Structure formats: C-alpha cells, structure tokens
C-alpha positions as CSV (number, residue, x, y, z in Angstrom):
1,M,-20.3,45.2,-45.2
2,Y,-20.0,41.9,-46.9
3,A,-21.1,38.6,-45.2
4,R,-18.2,36.7,-44.0
5,N,-18.4,33.0,-43.7
6,I,-15.5,32.8,-41.2
7,E,-17.4,34.5,-38.4
8,S,-18.9,31.2,-37.2
9,E,-15.4,29.6,-37.2
10,L,-14.3,32.5,-35.0
11,R,-17.1,32.4,-32.6
12,E,-16.5,28.7,-31.9
13,P,-12.8,28.9,-30.2
14,L,-13.7,32.4,-28.6
15,A,-16.4,30.4,-26.5
16,D,-13.7,28.7,-24.4
17,T,-10.5,30.6,-25.2
18,P,-9.9,34.3,-24.3
19,V,-7.6,35.0,-27.1
20,V,-7.8,33.9,-30.7
21,L,-5.2,34.9,-33.4
22,L,-6.7,35.7,-37.0
23,N,-3.9,35.6,-39.7
24,G,-4.3,36.3,-43.3
25,A,-3.2,38.4,-46.3
26,R,-3.2,42.2,-46.1
27,Q,-6.3,44.2,-46.8
28,T,-8.9,41.3,-46.7
29,G,-10.9,42.7,-43.8
30,K,-9.5,40.9,-40.8
31,S,-9.6,44.1,-38.6
32,T,-13.0,45.1,-39.7
33,L,-14.3,41.5,-39.1
34,V,-12.8,41.4,-35.6
35,T,-13.8,44.8,-34.6
36,Q,-17.4,44.1,-35.6
37,L,-17.5,40.7,-33.8
38,A,-16.0,42.2,-30.7
39,E,-18.8,44.8,-30.6
40,T,-21.5,42.2,-31.0
41,M,-20.1,40.0,-28.4
42,G,-19.1,42.7,-25.9
43,A,-15.5,41.7,-26.0
44,A,-12.4,43.7,-26.2
45,Y,-10.1,44.1,-29.3
46,A,-6.4,44.6,-29.2
47,T,-4.0,44.9,-32.0
C-alpha cells in the first residue's frame, strides 16, 4: 500500500472524538486507509 500523509491528520481527531468523517473523491483509497487505521488502533469501522 502507498504511504498516506493524511494518516496523522486522522489520528489527531480520533484521540478525543469517537466518530470522524472522511470525505473525498471516488476510488482514492479512503476505505482502505480507514480499514487499516482501525485495525492498528483496535477500533471499529462502519460504513
């Protein structure tokens, strides 16, 4: 997988907020990024 620069930008709000919306263009890797991030943080991922 490609390194994503936005990962640290997602971890910051997740530290104090249980839900974060990631919005963007189609087929840019949003679901893949969030799924992998959830696995590393031991969090739930819902669509």
